[in-house]
mmCIF file of the N, C-alpha and C atoms, coordinates in Angstrom:
data_MODEL
# 
_entry.id   MODEL 
# 
loop_
_atom_site.group_PDB 
_atom_site.id 
_atom_site.type_symbol 
_atom_site.label_atom_id 
_atom_site.label_alt_id 
_atom_site.label_comp_id 
_atom_site.label_asym_id 
_atom_site.label_entity_id 
_atom_site.label_seq_id 
_atom_site.pdbx_PDB_ins_code 
_atom_site.Cartn_x 
_atom_site.Cartn_y 
_atom_site.Cartn_z 
_atom_site.occupancy 
_atom_site.B_iso_or_equiv 
_atom_site.pdbx_formal_charge 
_atom_site.auth_seq_id 
_atom_site.auth_comp_id 
_atom_site.auth_asym_id 
_atom_site.auth_atom_id 
_atom_site.pdbx_PDB_model_num 
ATOM 1   N N  . MET A 1 1  ? 48.622 50.011 163.058 1.00 0.00 ? 1  MET A N  1 
ATOM 2   C CA . MET A 1 1  ? 49.509 50.275 164.174 1.00 0.00 ? 1  MET A CA 1 
ATOM 3   C C  . MET A 1 1  ? 48.691 50.927 165.288 1.00 0.00 ? 1  MET A C  1 
ATOM 4   N N  . PRO A 1 2  ? 48.943 50.549 166.541 1.00 0.00 ? 2  PRO A N  1 
ATOM 5   C CA . PRO A 1 2  ? 48.210 51.131 167.669 1.00 0.00 ? 2  PRO A CA 1 
ATOM 6   C C  . PRO A 1 2  ? 48.453 52.640 167.805 1.00 0.00 ? 2  PRO A C  1 
ATOM 7   N N  . LYS A 1 3  ? 47.457 53.318 168.353 1.00 0.00 ? 3  LYS A N  1 
ATOM 8   C CA . LYS A 1 3  ? 47.561 54.752 168.616 1.00 0.00 ? 3  LYS A CA 1 
ATOM 9   C C  . LYS A 1 3  ? 47.458 54.992 170.116 1.00 0.00 ? 3  LYS A C  1 
ATOM 10  N N  . PHE A 1 4  ? 48.174 56.024 170.574 1.00 0.00 ? 4  PHE A N  1 
ATOM 11  C CA . PHE A 1 4  ? 48.177 56.388 171.980 1.00 0.00 ? 4  PHE A CA 1 
ATOM 12  C C  . PHE A 1 4  ? 47.923 57.882 172.113 1.00 0.00 ? 4  PHE A C  1 
ATOM 13  N N  . SER A 1 5  ? 47.103 58.232 173.067 1.00 0.00 ? 5  SER A N  1 
ATOM 14  C CA . SER A 1 5  ? 46.864 59.636 173.382 1.00 0.00 ? 5  SER A CA 1 
ATOM 15  C C  . SER A 1 5  ? 47.803 60.008 174.522 1.00 0.00 ? 5  SER A C  1 
ATOM 16  N N  . VAL A 1 6  ? 48.641 61.012 174.280 1.00 0.00 ? 6  VAL A N  1 
ATOM 17  C CA . VAL A 1 6  ? 49.608 61.452 175.285 1.00 0.00 ? 6  VAL A CA 1 
ATOM 18  C C  . VAL A 1 6  ? 49.327 62.913 175.598 1.00 0.00 ? 6  VAL A C  1 
ATOM 19  N N  . VAL A 1 7  ? 49.161 63.212 176.885 1.00 0.00 ? 7  VAL A N  1 
ATOM 20  C CA . VAL A 1 7  ? 48.969 64.593 177.324 1.00 0.00 ? 7  VAL A CA 1 
ATOM 21  C C  . VAL A 1 7  ? 49.993 64.877 178.410 1.00 0.00 ? 7  VAL A C  1 
ATOM 22  N N  . PHE A 1 8  ? 50.518 66.094 178.384 1.00 0.00 ? 8  PHE A N  1 
ATOM 23  C CA . PHE A 1 8  ? 51.597 66.473 179.294 1.00 0.00 ? 8  PHE A CA 1 
ATOM 24  C C  . PHE A 1 8  ? 51.401 67.915 179.726 1.00 0.00 ? 8  PHE A C  1 
ATOM 25  N N  . LEU A 1 9  ? 51.473 68.164 181.019 1.00 0.00 ? 9  LEU A N  1 
ATOM 26  C CA . LEU A 1 9  ? 51.426 69.521 181.555 1.00 0.00 ? 9  LEU A CA 1 
ATOM 27  C C  . LEU A 1 9  ? 52.855 70.045 181.580 1.00 0.00 ? 9  LEU A C  1 
ATOM 28  N N  . ALA A 1 10 ? 53.150 70.942 180.658 1.00 0.00 ? 10 ALA A N  1 
ATOM 29  C CA . ALA A 1 10 ? 54.507 71.464 180.516 1.00 0.00 ? 10 ALA A CA 1 
ATOM 30  C C  . ALA A 1 10 ? 54.883 72.317 181.719 1.00 0.00 ? 10 ALA A C  1 
ATOM 31  N N  . PRO A 1 11 ? 56.107 72.145 182.224 1.00 0.00 ? 11 PRO A N  1 
ATOM 32  C CA . PRO A 1 11 ? 56.545 72.961 183.351 1.00 0.00 ? 11 PRO A CA 1 
ATOM 33  C C  . PRO A 1 11 ? 56.743 74.416 182.926 1.00 0.00 ? 11 PRO A C  1 
ATOM 34  N N  . GLY A 1 12 ? 56.622 75.294 183.875 1.00 0.00 ? 12 GLY A N  1 
ATOM 35  C CA . GLY A 1 12 ? 56.850 76.707 183.578 1.00 0.00 ? 12 GLY A CA 1 
ATOM 36  C C  . GLY A 1 12 ? 55.689 77.569 184.014 1.00 0.00 ? 12 GLY A C  1 
ATOM 37  N N  . GLU A 1 13 ? 55.780 78.814 183.671 1.00 0.00 ? 13 GLU A N  1 
ATOM 38  C CA . GLU A 1 13 ? 54.793 79.793 184.106 1.00 0.00 ? 13 GLU A CA 1 
ATOM 39  C C  . GLU A 1 13 ? 53.460 79.662 183.381 1.00 0.00 ? 13 GLU A C  1 
ATOM 40  N N  . LYS A 1 14 ? 53.474 79.170 182.152 1.00 0.00 ? 14 LYS A N  1 
ATOM 41  C CA . LYS A 1 14 ? 52.257 79.121 181.337 1.00 0.00 ? 14 LYS A CA 1 
ATOM 42  C C  . LYS A 1 14 ? 51.317 77.984 181.722 1.00 0.00 ? 14 LYS A C  1 
ATOM 43  N N  . ASN A 1 15 ? 51.853 76.897 182.294 1.00 0.00 ? 15 ASN A N  1 
ATOM 44  C CA . ASN A 1 15 ? 51.058 75.709 182.591 1.00 0.00 ? 15 ASN A CA 1 
ATOM 45  C C  . ASN A 1 15 ? 50.240 75.262 181.397 1.00 0.00 ? 15 ASN A C  1 
ATOM 46  N N  . GLN A 1 16 ? 50.895 75.063 180.288 1.00 0.00 ? 16 GLN A N  1 
ATOM 47  C CA . GLN A 1 16 ? 50.219 74.649 179.070 1.00 0.00 ? 16 GLN A CA 1 
ATOM 48  C C  . GLN A 1 16 ? 50.172 73.135 178.942 1.00 0.00 ? 16 GLN A C  1 
ATOM 49  N N  . PHE A 1 17 ? 49.059 72.636 178.403 1.00 0.00 ? 17 PHE A N  1 
ATOM 50  C CA . PHE A 1 17 ? 48.941 71.218 178.098 1.00 0.00 ? 17 PHE A CA 1 
ATOM 51  C C  . PHE A 1 17 ? 49.430 70.988 176.680 1.00 0.00 ? 17 PHE A C  1 
ATOM 52  N N  . ILE A 1 18 ? 50.195 69.919 176.509 1.00 0.00 ? 18 ILE A N  1 
ATOM 53  C CA . ILE A 1 18 ? 50.609 69.478 175.194 1.00 0.00 ? 18 ILE A CA 1 
ATOM 54  C C  . ILE A 1 18 ? 49.945 68.123 174.978 1.00 0.00 ? 18 ILE A C  1 
ATOM 55  N N  . HIS A 1 19 ? 49.224 67.978 173.879 1.00 0.00 ? 19 HIS A N  1 
ATOM 56  C CA . HIS A 1 19 ? 48.512 66.733 173.604 1.00 0.00 ? 19 HIS A CA 1 
ATOM 57  C C  . HIS A 1 19 ? 48.809 66.275 172.189 1.00 0.00 ? 19 HIS A C  1 
ATOM 58  N N  . ARG A 1 20 ? 49.047 64.979 172.041 1.00 0.00 ? 20 ARG A N  1 
ATOM 59  C CA . ARG A 1 20 ? 49.257 64.393 170.715 1.00 0.00 ? 20 ARG A CA 1 
ATOM 60  C C  . ARG A 1 20 ? 48.710 62.979 170.680 1.00 0.00 ? 20 ARG A C  1 
ATOM 61  N N  . ILE A 1 21 ? 48.242 62.599 169.515 1.00 0.00 ? 21 ILE A N  1 
ATOM 62  C CA . ILE A 1 21 ? 47.919 61.204 169.233 1.00 0.00 ? 21 ILE A CA 1 
ATOM 63  C C  . ILE A 1 21 ? 49.131 60.662 168.462 1.00 0.00 ? 21 ILE A C  1 
ATOM 64  N N  . ILE A 1 22 ? 49.713 59.587 168.972 1.00 0.00 ? 22 ILE A N  1 
ATOM 65  C CA . ILE A 1 22 ? 50.922 59.037 168.376 1.00 0.00 ? 22 ILE A CA 1 
ATOM 66  C C  . ILE A 1 22 ? 50.688 57.582 167.984 1.00 0.00 ? 22 ILE A C  1 
ATOM 67  N N  . GLU A 1 23 ? 51.023 57.265 166.743 1.00 0.00 ? 23 GLU A N  1 
ATOM 68  C CA . GLU A 1 23 ? 50.993 55.876 166.287 1.00 0.00 ? 23 GLU A CA 1 
ATOM 69  C C  . GLU A 1 23 ? 52.340 55.256 166.601 1.00 0.00 ? 23 GLU A C  1 
ATOM 70  N N  . SER A 1 24 ? 52.300 54.120 167.286 1.00 0.00 ? 24 SER A N  1 
ATOM 71  C CA . SER A 1 24 ? 53.538 53.462 167.668 1.00 0.00 ? 24 SER A CA 1 
ATOM 72  C C  . SER A 1 24 ? 53.261 52.004 167.980 1.00 0.00 ? 24 SER A C  1 
ATOM 73  N N  . THR A 1 25 ? 54.311 51.216 168.017 1.00 0.00 ? 25 THR A N  1 
ATOM 74  C CA . THR A 1 25 ? 54.149 49.787 168.263 1.00 0.00 ? 25 THR A CA 1 
ATOM 75  C C  . THR A 1 25 ? 53.728 49.476 169.695 1.00 0.00 ? 25 THR A C  1 
ATOM 76  N N  . ASP A 1 26 ? 54.157 50.308 170.643 1.00 0.00 ? 26 ASP A N  1 
ATOM 77  C CA . ASP A 1 26 ? 53.786 50.082 172.039 1.00 0.00 ? 26 ASP A CA 1 
ATOM 78  C C  . ASP A 1 26 ? 53.826 51.393 172.824 1.00 0.00 ? 26 ASP A C  1 
ATOM 79  N N  . LYS A 1 27 ? 53.380 51.301 174.063 1.00 0.00 ? 27 LYS A N  1 
ATOM 80  C CA . LYS A 1 27 ? 53.270 52.478 174.932 1.00 0.00 ? 27 LYS A CA 1 
ATOM 81  C C  . LYS A 1 27 ? 54.626 53.140 175.176 1.00 0.00 ? 27 LYS A C  1 
ATOM 82  N N  . ASP A 1 28 ? 55.655 52.335 175.412 1.00 0.00 ? 28 ASP A N  1 
ATOM 83  C CA . ASP A 1 28 ? 56.979 52.888 175.705 1.00 0.00 ? 28 ASP A CA 1 
ATOM 84  C C  . ASP A 1 28 ? 57.553 53.656 174.520 1.00 0.00 ? 28 ASP A C  1 
ATOM 85  N N  . SER A 1 29 ? 57.424 53.109 173.327 1.00 0.00 ? 29 SER A N  1 
ATOM 86  C CA . SER A 1 29 ? 57.961 53.823 172.164 1.00 0.00 ? 29 SER A CA 1 
ATOM 87  C C  . SER A 1 29 ? 57.121 55.056 171.832 1.00 0.00 ? 29 SER A C  1 
ATOM 88  N N  . ALA A 1 30 ? 55.824 55.029 172.123 1.00 0.00 ? 30 ALA A N  1 
ATOM 89  C CA . ALA A 1 30 ? 54.986 56.219 171.930 1.00 0.00 ? 30 ALA A CA 1 
ATOM 90  C C  . ALA A 1 30 ? 55.427 57.332 172.876 1.00 0.00 ? 30 ALA A C  1 
ATOM 91  N N  . LEU A 1 31 ? 55.713 56.970 174.114 1.00 0.00 ? 31 LEU A N  1 
ATOM 92  C CA . LEU A 1 31 ? 56.159 57.964 175.085 1.00 0.00 ? 31 LEU A CA 1 
ATOM 93  C C  . LEU A 1 31 ? 57.525 58.530 174.686 1.00 0.00 ? 31 LEU A C  1 
ATOM 94  N N  . ARG A 1 32 ? 58.412 57.690 174.182 1.00 0.00 ? 32 ARG A N  1 
ATOM 95  C CA . ARG A 1 32 ? 59.727 58.143 173.733 1.00 0.00 ? 32 ARG A CA 1 
ATOM 96  C C  . ARG A 1 32 ? 59.586 59.105 172.549 1.00 0.00 ? 32 ARG A C  1 
ATOM 97  N N  . THR A 1 33 ? 58.702 58.799 171.621 1.00 0.00 ? 33 THR A N  1 
ATOM 98  C CA . THR A 1 33 ? 58.459 59.683 170.476 1.00 0.00 ? 33 THR A CA 1 
ATOM 99  C C  . THR A 1 33 ? 57.938 61.032 170.956 1.00 0.00 ? 33 THR A C  1 
ATOM 100 N N  . PHE A 1 34 ? 56.983 61.003 171.877 1.00 0.00 ? 34 PHE A N  1 
ATOM 101 C CA . PHE A 1 34 ? 56.444 62.248 172.423 1.00 0.00 ? 34 PHE A CA 1 
ATOM 102 C C  . PHE A 1 34 ? 57.555 63.065 173.075 1.00 0.00 ? 34 PHE A C  1 
ATOM 103 N N  . PHE A 1 35 ? 58.374 62.419 173.873 1.00 0.00 ? 35 PHE A N  1 
ATOM 104 C CA . PHE A 1 35 ? 59.498 63.102 174.524 1.00 0.00 ? 35 PHE A CA 1 
ATOM 105 C C  . PHE A 1 35 ? 60.408 63.756 173.493 1.00 0.00 ? 35 PHE A C  1 
ATOM 106 N N  . THR A 1 36 ? 60.794 63.012 172.478 1.00 0.00 ? 36 THR A N  1 
ATOM 107 C CA . THR A 1 36 ? 61.734 63.514 171.466 1.00 0.00 ? 36 THR A CA 1 
ATOM 108 C C  . THR A 1 36 ? 61.164 64.691 170.683 1.00 0.00 ? 36 THR A C  1 
ATOM 109 N N  . GLU A 1 37 ? 59.881 64.623 170.363 1.00 0.00 ? 37 GLU A N  1 
ATOM 110 C CA . GLU A 1 37 ? 59.290 65.627 169.482 1.00 0.00 ? 37 GLU A CA 1 
ATOM 111 C C  . GLU A 1 37 ? 58.662 66.813 170.205 1.00 0.00 ? 37 GLU A C  1 
ATOM 112 N N  . GLU A 1 38 ? 58.320 66.676 171.484 1.00 0.00 ? 38 GLU A N  1 
ATOM 113 C CA . GLU A 1 38 ? 57.529 67.715 172.147 1.00 0.00 ? 38 GLU A CA 1 
ATOM 114 C C  . GLU A 1 38 ? 58.149 68.354 173.385 1.00 0.00 ? 38 GLU A C  1 
ATOM 115 N N  . THR A 1 39 ? 59.188 67.776 173.958 1.00 0.00 ? 39 THR A N  1 
ATOM 116 C CA . THR A 1 39 ? 59.627 68.271 175.268 1.00 0.00 ? 39 THR A CA 1 
ATOM 117 C C  . THR A 1 39 ? 61.053 68.814 175.305 1.00 0.00 ? 39 THR A C  1 
ATOM 118 N N  . THR A 1 40 ? 61.685 69.009 174.156 1.00 0.00 ? 40 THR A N  1 
ATOM 119 C CA . THR A 1 40 ? 63.076 69.468 174.155 1.00 0.00 ? 40 THR A CA 1 
ATOM 120 C C  . THR A 1 40 ? 63.235 70.863 174.751 1.00 0.00 ? 40 THR A C  1 
ATOM 121 N N  . GLU A 1 41 ? 62.166 71.609 174.817 1.00 0.00 ? 41 GLU A N  1 
ATOM 122 C CA . GLU A 1 41 ? 62.207 72.929 175.448 1.00 0.00 ? 41 GLU A CA 1 
ATOM 123 C C  . GLU A 1 41 ? 62.361 72.821 176.966 1.00 0.00 ? 41 GLU A C  1 
ATOM 124 N N  . PHE A 1 42 ? 61.949 71.682 177.529 1.00 0.00 ? 42 PHE A N  1 
ATOM 125 C CA . PHE A 1 42 ? 61.896 71.520 178.981 1.00 0.00 ? 42 PHE A CA 1 
ATOM 126 C C  . PHE A 1 42 ? 62.918 70.539 179.539 1.00 0.00 ? 42 PHE A C  1 
ATOM 127 N N  . TYR A 1 43 ? 63.412 69.613 178.711 1.00 0.00 ? 43 TYR A N  1 
ATOM 128 C CA . TYR A 1 43 ? 64.355 68.579 179.148 1.00 0.00 ? 43 TYR A CA 1 
ATOM 129 C C  . TYR A 1 43 ? 65.474 68.461 178.123 1.00 0.00 ? 43 TYR A C  1 
ATOM 130 N N  . SER A 1 44 ? 66.652 68.034 178.580 1.00 0.00 ? 44 SER A N  1 
ATOM 131 C CA . SER A 1 44 ? 67.739 67.784 177.629 1.00 0.00 ? 44 SER A CA 1 
ATOM 132 C C  . SER A 1 44 ? 67.362 66.569 176.775 1.00 0.00 ? 44 SER A C  1 
ATOM 133 N N  . ASN A 1 45 ? 67.740 66.592 175.530 1.00 0.00 ? 45 ASN A N  1 
ATOM 134 C CA . ASN A 1 45 ? 67.364 65.536 174.587 1.00 0.00 ? 45 ASN A CA 1 
ATOM 135 C C  . ASN A 1 45 ? 68.377 64.394 174.628 1.00 0.00 ? 45 ASN A C  1 
ATOM 136 N N  . ASP A 1 46 ? 68.435 63.728 175.786 1.00 0.00 ? 46 ASP A N  1 
ATOM 137 C CA . ASP A 1 46 ? 69.332 62.600 175.976 1.00 0.00 ? 46 ASP A CA 1 
ATOM 138 C C  . ASP A 1 46 ? 68.709 61.651 176.991 1.00 0.00 ? 46 ASP A C  1 
ATOM 139 N N  . GLU A 1 47 ? 69.427 60.594 177.350 1.00 0.00 ? 47 GLU A N  1 
ATOM 140 C CA . GLU A 1 47 ? 68.882 59.602 178.287 1.00 0.00 ? 47 GLU A CA 1 
ATOM 141 C C  . GLU A 1 47 ? 68.568 60.203 179.655 1.00 0.00 ? 47 GLU A C  1 
ATOM 142 N N  . GLN A 1 48 ? 69.401 61.125 180.120 1.00 0.00 ? 48 GLN A N  1 
ATOM 143 C CA . GLN A 1 48 ? 69.150 61.756 181.416 1.00 0.00 ? 48 GLN A CA 1 
ATOM 144 C C  . GLN A 1 48 ? 67.877 62.600 181.358 1.00 0.00 ? 48 GLN A C  1 
ATOM 145 N N  . GLY A 1 49 ? 67.694 63.346 180.267 1.00 0.00 ? 49 GLY A N  1 
ATOM 146 C CA . GLY A 1 49 ? 66.475 64.132 180.099 1.00 0.00 ? 49 GLY A CA 1 
ATOM 147 C C  . GLY A 1 49 ? 65.242 63.247 180.062 1.00 0.00 ? 49 GLY A C  1 
ATOM 148 N N  . TYR A 1 50 ? 65.347 62.114 179.359 1.00 0.00 ? 50 TYR A N  1 
ATOM 149 C CA . TYR A 1 50 ? 64.217 61.182 179.279 1.00 0.00 ? 50 TYR A CA 1 
ATOM 150 C C  . TYR A 1 50 ? 63.915 60.592 180.651 1.00 0.00 ? 50 TYR A C  1 
ATOM 151 N N  . TYR A 1 51 ? 64.944 60.295 181.408 1.00 0.00 ? 51 TYR A N  1 
ATOM 152 C CA . TYR A 1 51 ? 64.757 59.777 182.770 1.00 0.00 ? 51 TYR A CA 1 
ATOM 153 C C  . TYR A 1 51 ? 63.960 60.777 183.621 1.00 0.00 ? 51 TYR A C  1 
ATOM 154 N N  . TYR A 1 52 ? 64.359 62.044 183.593 1.00 0.00 ? 52 TYR A N  1 
ATOM 155 C CA . TYR A 1 52 ? 63.665 63.066 184.378 1.00 0.00 ? 52 TYR A CA 1 
ATOM 156 C C  . TYR A 1 52 ? 62.243 63.301 183.860 1.00 0.00 ? 52 TYR A C  1 
ATOM 157 N N  . PHE A 1 53 ? 62.076 63.257 182.537 1.00 0.00 ? 53 PHE A N  1 
ATOM 158 C CA . PHE A 1 53 ? 60.743 63.386 181.954 1.00 0.00 ? 53 PHE A CA 1 
ATOM 159 C C  . PHE A 1 53 ? 59.829 62.280 182.467 1.00 0.00 ? 53 PHE A C  1 
ATOM 160 N N  . LYS A 1 54 ? 60.280 61.025 182.409 1.00 0.00 ? 54 LYS A N  1 
ATOM 161 C CA . LYS A 1 54 ? 59.466 59.899 182.883 1.00 0.00 ? 54 LYS A CA 1 
ATOM 162 C C  . LYS A 1 54 ? 59.196 59.999 184.377 1.00 0.00 ? 54 LYS A C  1 
ATOM 163 N N  . GLU A 1 55 ? 60.182 60.458 185.124 1.00 0.00 ? 55 GLU A N  1 
ATOM 164 C CA . GLU A 1 55 ? 60.000 60.624 186.563 1.00 0.00 ? 55 GLU A CA 1 
ATOM 165 C C  . GLU A 1 55 ? 58.873 61.626 186.848 1.00 0.00 ? 55 GLU A C  1 
ATOM 166 N N  . ASP A 1 56 ? 58.876 62.739 186.126 1.00 0.00 ? 56 ASP A N  1 
ATOM 167 C CA . ASP A 1 56 ? 57.805 63.733 186.280 1.00 0.00 ? 56 ASP A CA 1 
ATOM 168 C C  . ASP A 1 56 ? 56.471 63.207 185.747 1.00 0.00 ? 56 ASP A C  1 
ATOM 169 N N  . PHE A 1 57 ? 56.519 62.560 184.598 1.00 0.00 ? 57 PHE A N  1 
ATOM 170 C CA . PHE A 1 57 ? 55.321 62.077 183.921 1.00 0.00 ? 57 PHE A CA 1 
ATOM 171 C C  . PHE A 1 57 ? 54.545 61.086 184.786 1.00 0.00 ? 57 PHE A C  1 
ATOM 172 N N  . PHE A 1 58 ? 55.256 60.188 185.456 1.00 0.00 ? 58 PHE A N  1 
ATOM 173 C CA . PHE A 1 58 ? 54.615 59.130 186.233 1.00 0.00 ? 58 PHE A CA 1 
ATOM 174 C C  . PHE A 1 58 ? 54.699 59.347 187.743 1.00 0.00 ? 58 PHE A C  1 
ATOM 175 N N  . ASP A 1 59 ? 55.005 60.551 188.197 1.00 0.00 ? 59 ASP A N  1 
ATOM 176 C CA . ASP A 1 59 ? 55.098 60.853 189.628 1.00 0.00 ? 59 ASP A CA 1 
ATOM 177 C C  . ASP A 1 59 ? 53.811 60.402 190.322 1.00 0.00 ? 59 ASP A C  1 
ATOM 178 N N  . THR A 1 60 ? 53.938 59.636 191.388 1.00 0.00 ? 60 THR A N  1 
ATOM 179 C CA . THR A 1 60 ? 52.753 59.082 192.049 1.00 0.00 ? 60 THR A CA 1 
ATOM 180 C C  . THR A 1 60 ? 51.942 60.118 192.813 1.00 0.00 ? 60 THR A C  1 
ATOM 181 N N  . SER A 1 61 ? 52.567 61.186 193.270 1.00 0.00 ? 61 SER A N  1 
ATOM 182 C CA . SER A 1 61 ? 51.817 62.186 194.037 1.00 0.00 ? 61 SER A CA 1 
ATOM 183 C C  . SER A 1 61 ? 51.297 63.339 193.172 1.00 0.00 ? 61 SER A C  1 
ATOM 184 N N  . ASN A 1 62 ? 51.993 63.645 192.063 1.00 0.00 ? 62 ASN A N  1 
ATOM 185 C CA . ASN A 1 62 ? 51.565 64.749 191.206 1.00 0.00 ? 62 ASN A CA 1 
ATOM 186 C C  . ASN A 1 62 ? 52.066 64.521 189.777 1.00 0.00 ? 62 ASN A C  1 
ATOM 187 N N  . PRO A 1 63 ? 51.472 63.573 189.046 1.00 0.00 ? 63 PRO A N  1 
ATOM 188 C CA . PRO A 1 63 ? 51.961 63.260 187.705 1.00 0.00 ? 63 PRO A CA 1 
ATOM 189 C C  . PRO A 1 63 ? 51.743 64.437 186.745 1.00 0.00 ? 63 PRO A C  1 
ATOM 190 N N  . SER A 1 64 ? 52.680 64.620 185.832 1.00 0.00 ? 64 SER A N  1 
ATOM 191 C CA . SER A 1 64 ? 52.565 65.710 184.867 1.00 0.00 ? 64 SER A CA 1 
ATOM 192 C C  . SER A 1 64 ? 52.019 65.233 183.526 1.00 0.00 ? 64 SER A C  1 
ATOM 193 N N  . GLY A 1 65 ? 51.702 63.954 183.405 1.00 0.00 ? 65 GLY A N  1 
ATOM 194 C CA . GLY A 1 65 ? 51.201 63.464 182.138 1.00 0.00 ? 65 GLY A CA 1 
ATOM 195 C C  . GLY A 1 65 ? 50.382 62.196 182.255 1.00 0.00 ? 65 GLY A C  1 
ATOM 196 N N  . SER A 1 66 ? 49.832 61.819 181.105 1.00 0.00 ? 66 SER A N  1 
ATOM 197 C CA . SER A 1 66 ? 49.039 60.606 181.026 1.00 0.00 ? 66 SER A CA 1 
ATOM 198 C C  . SER A 1 66 ? 49.140 60.054 179.608 1.00 0.00 ? 66 SER A C  1 
ATOM 199 N N  . ILE A 1 67 ? 49.147 58.740 179.507 1.00 0.00 ? 67 ILE A N  1 
ATOM 200 C CA . ILE A 1 67 ? 49.159 58.084 178.208 1.00 0.00 ? 67 ILE A CA 1 
ATOM 201 C C  . ILE A 1 67 ? 48.133 56.947 178.241 1.00 0.00 ? 67 ILE A C  1 
ATOM 202 N N  . ILE A 1 68 ? 47.262 56.944 177.234 1.00 0.00 ? 68 ILE A N  1 
ATOM 203 C CA . ILE A 1 68 ? 46.248 55.904 177.158 1.00 0.00 ? 68 ILE A CA 1 
ATOM 204 C C  . ILE A 1 68 ? 46.142 55.406 175.713 1.00 0.00 ? 68 ILE A C  1 
ATOM 205 N N  . PRO A 1 69 ? 45.837 54.128 175.536 1.00 0.00 ? 69 PRO A N  1 
ATOM 206 C CA . PRO A 1 69 ? 45.656 53.607 174.180 1.00 0.00 ? 69 PRO A CA 1 
ATOM 207 C C  . PRO A 1 69 ? 44.344 54.131 173.598 1.00 0.00 ? 69 PRO A C  1 
ATOM 208 N N  . CYS A 1 70 ? 44.343 54.383 172.295 1.00 0.00 ? 70 CYS A N  1 
ATOM 209 C CA . CYS A 1 70 ? 43.130 54.809 171.600 1.00 0.00 ? 70 CYS A CA 1 
ATOM 210 C C  . CYS A 1 70 ? 42.561 53.609 170.848 1.00 0.00 ? 70 CYS A C  1 
ATOM 211 N N  . GLU A 1 71 ? 41.278 53.551 170.775 1.00 0.00 ? 71 GLU A N  1 
ATOM 212 C CA . GLU A 1 71 ? 40.598 52.465 170.049 1.00 0.00 ? 71 GLU A CA 1 
ATOM 213 C C  . GLU A 1 71 ? 40.608 52.750 168.571 1.00 0.00 ? 71 GLU A C  1 
# 
């Protein structure tokens, strides 16, 4: 199964990076897994929370995250 490296700059005063290697069938499901398991402290655990997470994650002027496939 493919692996993806996901890193996210968590919002808040600490400015902490959260990083995980996630095995998943594709990039979208890896990002969803990361959201479900790592970001409930910062976003509501529902479709609206995921929408805002993706909006922040892929922001064109100041993205809060990155996802890349691992070899």
